[in-house]
C-alpha positions, 0 to 999 in steps of 0.5 A, a space after each residue: 569181287 575183289 573190290 567188294 571184299 576190300 570195301 567190306 574190310 574197310 567197313 569192318 575196320 571203321 566199325 572197330 575204330 568207332 567202337 574204340 573211339 566210343 570206349 575212349 569217350 566213355 572213359 574220358 567222361 568219368 575223369 574230372 576236367 577242372 584243374 582245381 579238382 585235380 589239385 584238391 585231389 592231389 592235396 588230399 592224396 598227399 595228406 592221406 599218404 604222408 599225414 602232413 598238413 595240420 601237423 606241419 602247421 602246428 610245427 610251424 607255430 611251435 617254430 615261431 614260439 621257439 623263435 620268439 624264445 630264442 630272440 629273448 634268450 639272444 637278447 639276454 646273452 647279448 646284454 651279458 656279453 656286452 656287460 662282460 665286454 664293458 667289464 673287461 674293457 673297464 678292467 683293462 682301463 684300470 690296469 696301468 700301462 707297463 710303460 706308464 708305470 716305468 715312466 712314473 717310477 723313473 720320474 719318482 727316482 729322478 725327483 728323489 735324486 734331485 731332492 738328495 742332491 739339493 740336500 747334499 748341496 745345502 749340506 756342502 754349502 753349510 760345511 764349506 761355510 763352517 770351514 771358512 768361518 773356522 779358517 777366518 776365526 783362526 786368522 782373526 784370533 791372531 790379529 786380536 793381539 795386534 789390536 790390543 797393542 794398538 789400544 795399549 799404545 794409544 793409552 800411553 799417549 799424552 795429550 800433546 802427542 796426539 797432535 803428532 802426525 805419526 800418532 795421527 797416522 797410526 790412529 787412522 790405521 787402527 780405525 780403518 782396521 776396526 772398520 774392515 773387521 766390523 764389515 766382516 762380522 767382527 765386533 767387541 763384546 760389551 762387558 763393563 757394567 753388564 751382568 756376568 755371562 760365562 758364555 762371554 766373560 772370563 772372570 779372573 778376579 772379584 772386586 769390592 766397589 759401589 759402582 756396579 751391582 753384585 754379580 756385574 762386571 766391574 772392570 774389563 781387563 782385556 776386550 773380547 770379540 765375536 765373529 758373527 755368533 762365534 766367540 773369538 775370545 772371551 772378555 777378561 773381567 773383574 766381577 763385583 762381589 
């Protein structure tokens, strides 16, 4: 009896299991099997729940247009930036270097000082030359009476005295003196027969003669001399009326 009860209990359990398995199979038949249907249903569900699909596509298109607009604006900004940089660098190039300006100022100062020094040197040389000429003129002026005495003495000589050795020696000394004076720029002023020139001649008297024209020098009473372009002594002359 006990065995029969156990068998009945097992049968009841098996029947219950079969019923449960049948119900489960029925439920499994209602659910779709393919993965694509699952994905499509999931996408539909997401679209319905969140409303994102088409709107997201539209937004993506707007983003693409905005990106294109941004690219154009970026190009314009980059060109303006590059032109601004070029203008900045050009202005920077135009602006002189302070060190270069200082060098140019020093060069200009040196050139001016060199020019001033050259002018000073020329002026000093000219003044020194003038002072030398003034000193030489004063010395030469004192020598002129010696020359006058030589000439007066030679004018008093007789023909027979000219052959004397002493007289011949004095004549040679006179000629040597005149040669040296001429070498440094001393020369006599031409007066006899020349037109009277108050810058060179000193008229002390007038004479009446037919040898020269009126206003010309008829006699030379004392020789005049020039030192370079300066008058050492005017010629003392007599002028025709």
